C-alpha positions as CSV (number, residue, x, y, z in Angstrom):
1,M,124.7,104.0,138.9
2,I,125.7,103.4,135.3
3,K,128.9,105.2,134.2
4,L,128.4,106.0,130.5
5,Y,130.4,107.6,127.8
6,F,129.8,108.4,124.1
7,T,132.7,108.6,121.6
8,D,133.4,108.5,117.9
9,F,130.1,110.2,117.1
10,W,129.6,113.2,114.8
11,R,131.0,116.6,116.1
12,S,127.7,118.0,117.3
13,Y,126.7,114.9,119.3
14,N,125.6,116.0,122.8
15,Q,126.8,113.7,125.6
16,N,124.0,115.0,127.9
17,D,121.1,115.2,125.5
18,N,120.5,112.3,123.2
19,F,118.4,109.2,122.5
20,F,120.2,107.0,125.0
21,V,120.3,109.6,127.8
22,S,116.5,110.1,127.2
23,M,116.1,106.3,127.6
24,M,117.9,106.3,130.9
25,K,115.7,109.1,132.2
26,R,112.6,107.4,130.8
27,Y,113.2,104.2,132.7
28,N,114.5,105.9,135.9
29,I,118.1,104.7,135.8
30,D,120.8,106.6,137.6
31,Y,123.7,107.4,135.3
32,E,126.6,109.7,134.9
33,I,128.7,110.7,131.9
34,N,132.2,109.5,132.8
35,S,135.1,109.7,130.4
36,E,137.7,108.4,132.8
37,N,136.4,105.0,133.9
38,P,133.1,104.2,132.1
39,D,131.2,101.0,132.5
40,I,129.7,101.2,129.0
41,I,131.0,103.0,125.9
42,I,128.5,103.8,123.2
43,Y,130.5,104.5,120.0
44,S,130.0,105.2,116.4
45,V,132.1,105.3,113.2
46,F,133.8,108.7,113.3
47,G,137.1,107.7,115.0
48,N,138.7,105.0,117.0
49,K,138.8,106.4,120.6
50,H,136.6,103.6,121.8
51,K,139.7,101.3,121.5
52,L,141.3,103.2,124.3
53,Y,138.7,101.9,126.8
54,K,139.9,98.3,127.4
55,N,137.7,97.5,130.4
56,A,134.4,99.0,129.3
57,K,131.6,97.1,127.6
58,K,131.2,98.3,124.0
59,I,127.9,99.2,122.3
60,F,128.2,100.1,118.6
61,F,125.7,102.5,117.0
62,T,125.7,103.6,113.4
63,G,123.4,105.6,111.3
64,E,125.8,105.2,108.4
65,N,125.8,102.4,105.9
66,R,128.0,100.1,108.0
67,S,127.5,96.6,109.2
68,P,127.4,95.4,112.8
69,R,130.7,95.0,114.5
70,P,131.5,91.5,115.7
71,E,133.7,92.8,118.5
72,A,130.9,94.8,120.0
73,D,128.9,93.5,123.0
74,L,125.8,95.0,121.4
75,N,125.1,96.5,118.0
76,L,122.4,99.1,117.2
77,T,122.4,99.5,113.4
78,F,120.2,99.9,110.4
79,S,120.7,96.2,109.6
80,F,118.0,93.5,109.9
81,T,120.6,90.8,110.7
82,N,120.4,88.9,114.0
83,N,124.1,88.3,113.9
84,Y,126.4,89.9,116.5
85,N,123.7,90.7,119.0
86,N,122.2,93.3,116.7
87,I,119.0,95.3,117.1
88,R,117.8,97.3,114.1
89,M,117.6,100.9,115.1
90,P,117.4,103.2,112.0
91,L,118.9,106.6,112.2
92,W,115.6,108.5,111.7
93,L,114.5,107.2,115.1
94,L,117.1,109.4,116.8
95,Y,115.4,112.4,115.2
96,M,112.2,111.9,117.2
97,G,113.5,113.8,120.2
98,G,113.8,110.9,122.6
99,R,110.1,110.4,122.7
100,F,109.0,106.8,123.0
101,Y,105.4,105.9,123.4
102,N,103.7,108.9,121.9
103,S,100.5,109.1,119.9
104,E,101.9,112.3,118.3
105,W,104.0,110.2,116.0
106,T,101.2,107.9,115.0
107,N,99.2,110.9,113.9
108,I,101.8,112.4,111.5
109,K,100.1,112.9,108.2
110,L,100.8,115.1,105.2
111,S,98.3,117.8,104.4
112,P,97.9,119.6,101.1
113,K,99.6,122.9,100.4
114,N,99.0,123.7,96.7
115,D,100.2,127.3,97.0
116,A,103.7,126.2,98.2
117,E,106.9,126.5,96.3
118,F,107.8,123.5,94.2
119,C,110.8,121.5,95.6
120,N,113.9,121.8,97.7
121,F,117.3,120.0,97.8
122,V,119.4,120.2,101.0
123,Y,122.7,118.2,100.9
124,S,126.3,118.6,101.9
125,N,127.7,115.5,100.2
126,N,128.1,115.7,96.4
127,I,126.8,112.5,94.8
128,D,126.6,112.7,91.1
129,S,123.4,110.8,90.5
130,R,121.6,112.8,93.1
131,N,122.9,116.1,91.9
132,N,122.0,115.2,88.3
133,F,118.5,114.4,89.3
134,C,118.1,117.8,90.9
135,L,119.6,119.6,87.9
136,N,117.4,117.7,85.4
137,L,114.3,118.4,87.6
138,M,115.2,122.1,87.4
139,K,114.6,121.9,83.7
140,Y,110.9,121.7,84.6
141,K,110.8,124.1,87.6
142,H,113.2,125.8,89.9
143,V,114.5,123.6,92.7
144,V,115.7,125.6,95.7
145,C,119.1,124.2,97.0
146,G,119.8,125.2,100.5
147,G,122.8,123.0,101.4
148,G,126.4,123.0,100.3
149,C,125.6,121.1,97.1
150,L,124.3,123.1,94.1
151,N,123.5,126.0,96.5
152,N,121.5,128.7,94.8
153,I,120.4,130.9,97.7
154,G,123.7,132.5,98.6
155,G,124.5,130.3,101.6
156,K,123.5,127.3,103.6
157,V,120.2,127.3,105.5
158,H,120.4,127.4,109.3
159,N,117.2,125.5,110.0
160,K,116.4,122.7,107.5
161,F,112.9,122.1,109.0
162,T,111.8,125.7,108.7
163,F,113.3,125.9,105.2
164,Q,111.6,122.7,103.9
165,K,108.2,123.7,105.2
166,K,107.8,126.2,102.3
167,F,107.7,123.4,99.6
168,K,105.5,120.7,98.2
169,F,108.3,118.2,97.6
170,S,111.6,117.4,99.2
171,I,114.4,115.4,97.4
172,A,115.2,112.8,100.0
173,F,117.8,110.5,98.4
174,E,120.1,108.5,100.6
175,N,123.8,108.8,100.3
176,G,123.9,105.2,99.3
177,K,122.0,101.9,99.3
178,G,122.1,99.1,101.8
179,D,119.7,96.7,103.2
180,G,117.6,98.4,105.9
181,Y,119.6,101.7,105.5
182,V,117.0,104.4,106.1
183,T,118.3,107.7,107.5
184,E,116.7,111.0,108.7
185,K,116.2,112.4,105.2
186,I,112.8,111.0,104.5
187,F,111.6,111.6,108.1
188,Q,112.7,115.3,107.9
189,A,110.7,115.7,104.7
190,Y,107.6,114.4,106.5
191,Q,108.2,116.6,109.5
192,S,108.2,119.5,107.2
193,N,104.9,118.4,105.6
194,T,106.4,117.8,102.2
195,I,106.2,114.8,99.9
196,P,109.5,113.0,100.0
197,I,111.0,112.0,96.6
198,Y,113.0,109.0,97.8
199,I,115.8,106.8,96.4
200,G,117.6,104.4,98.7
201,T,116.9,101.0,100.1
202,K,113.8,99.1,99.0
203,D,113.3,98.4,102.7
204,V,112.1,101.9,103.2
205,I,108.5,100.6,102.9
206,K,109.1,98.6,106.1
207,D,109.5,101.9,107.9
208,F,107.2,104.3,106.0
209,N,103.9,104.1,104.3
210,P,104.5,103.8,100.5
211,E,101.2,105.7,99.9
212,T,102.8,108.8,101.3
213,F,106.0,109.3,99.4
214,I,107.3,109.0,95.8
215,N,109.4,106.0,95.8
216,G,112.1,106.4,93.1
217,N,113.0,102.7,93.5
218,D,109.8,101.9,91.6
219,F,111.1,103.6,88.4
220,D,113.5,102.2,85.9
221,T,115.3,105.5,85.2
222,L,115.6,108.9,86.9
223,D,113.9,110.4,83.8
224,E,110.8,108.3,84.4
225,L,110.9,109.5,88.1
226,I,111.1,113.1,87.0
227,K,108.1,112.7,84.6
228,Y,106.1,111.2,87.5
229,V,107.0,114.1,89.9
230,I,105.8,116.5,87.2
231,K,102.6,114.6,86.9
232,V,102.0,114.7,90.6
233,D,102.7,118.4,90.6
234,N,100.1,119.1,88.0
235,D,97.4,116.7,89.0
236,N,95.6,117.8,92.2
237,E,93.8,114.5,92.6
238,L,97.0,112.6,92.4
239,Y,98.8,115.0,94.7
240,N,96.1,114.8,97.3
241,S,96.2,111.0,97.2
242,Y,99.5,111.2,99.3
243,M,97.7,113.3,102.0
244,N,95.9,112.4,105.2
245,K,97.4,109.0,105.7
246,P,99.7,107.8,108.5
247,V,103.3,108.2,107.2
248,F,104.7,105.3,109.2
249,S,104.4,101.6,108.3
250,K,102.0,99.4,110.2
251,K,105.0,97.9,112.0
252,W,106.2,101.2,113.4
253,L,102.6,102.4,114.1
254,N,102.3,99.3,116.3
255,I,105.6,100.1,118.0
256,F,104.6,103.7,118.7
257,N,101.1,102.6,120.0
258,D,102.5,100.0,122.3
259,K,101.9,101.4,125.8
260,E,104.3,98.8,127.2
261,E,107.1,100.1,124.9
262,K,108.5,96.7,124.3
263,Y,110.7,97.7,121.4
264,F,112.4,100.5,123.4
265,K,112.6,98.5,126.6
266,D,114.3,95.7,124.7
267,I,117.0,98.2,123.6
268,F,117.3,99.5,127.1
269,Y,117.5,96.1,128.8
270,R,120.1,94.9,126.4
271,I,122.2,98.0,127.1
272,K,121.8,97.4,130.8
273,A,122.8,93.7,130.3
274,C,126.2,94.9,129.1
275,L,127.0,96.1,132.6
276,P,129.8,94.2,134.3
277,E,128.6,91.9,137.1
């Protein structure tokens, strides 16, 4: 039995219901959550409690814009590097509910909703360039802001998914830029059947189909990006060109269609390899 413990994750992280636990169940491995004497610690960036566990093997996971840790026995990060025993595991993958081989994901496509509200903006971290983009876009049409930033609905939304479903577009800017750094923001926009307006890493096209989102990286200025969003909003043919196509890149479609689940099993077996002999 594997004695497992998670630490230094975000506050709402559930020890008993997460991607890694789902993986253990998927591959029929006995495990227990053990904070006293774990064999393996899976830790993230929100603290240093992992340092208290001197005898456990350490697996570093980050969905933040942080590099692999050379002291970790295994790194699971957004990075494409092969250094420090690293596997690229972008944060959006954890928002898939622990489902691995599943044709449901390969079939995600946007469908038109011309009668929907214009655009939404849901963020907690104030980043000037992102806020300014939203404010300037509002000069064209009202953008509904449901997070802590620029909130204009009288309070934060309780369910982002349900909220976003009402709109044609979602502003899906990352908090920062880093090679391979793709978070849940663009994925949640897709889940809500809205066209993501994205700015972040250029590597996003390695994860998602560039024909299904507005890639702000393709524009020299935010003003040019706004003009293009306005054009899409007013041109049904252009708007519909984003619809009815797989949202994932060919690489990820192949991963999700692989009945042998090689990508996910590689993660699992490299976690298992960290067990003390």
